[in-house]
C-alpha positions, 0 to 999 in steps of 0.5 A, spaced: 069 964 773 072 957 771 073 956 763 072 950 760 075 948 754 072 945 748 075 939 749 073 938 756 066 940 754 066 934 749 069 930 754 063 932 759 058 931 754 061 924 752 061 922 760 053 924 760 051 920 754 055 914 757 051 915 764 045 916 760 046 909 756 048 905 762 042 908 766 037 906 760 040 899 760 039 898 767 032 900 767 031 896 761 034 890 764 030 890 770 023 891 766 025 885 762 027 881 767 020 882 771 016 881 765 019 875 762 023 872 768 031 870 768 034 873 762 039 869 757 046 872 758 046 874 750 040 878 751 044 882 757 050 883 753 046 886 747 042 891 752 049 893 756 052 894 749 047 898 745 047 905 744 042 910 747 037 911 741 036 903 741 035 902 748 029 907 748 026 904 742 026 897 746 024 900 752 018 903 749 017 896 745 016 892 752 009 895 753 006 891 747 011 885 747 008 879 748 015 875 748 022 877 749 023 877 742 018 882 740 022 887 744 028 886 739 025 885 733 027 890 727 
């Protein structure tokens, strides 16, 4: 049985979190482009650099948003 140190566990958790963030950002970018057309570079950067909870909020909002700006409203 292989032993995993607490430092390794933390690293694995951070890696999983980063992977989830990248996946969520990728899906959101595809949905936004399909719904609103070509996305401005600042929007792409905003999505790519956002944390997972915010990405999840934006992903939910896309269902009701009339405009691209509606997705990102505070």
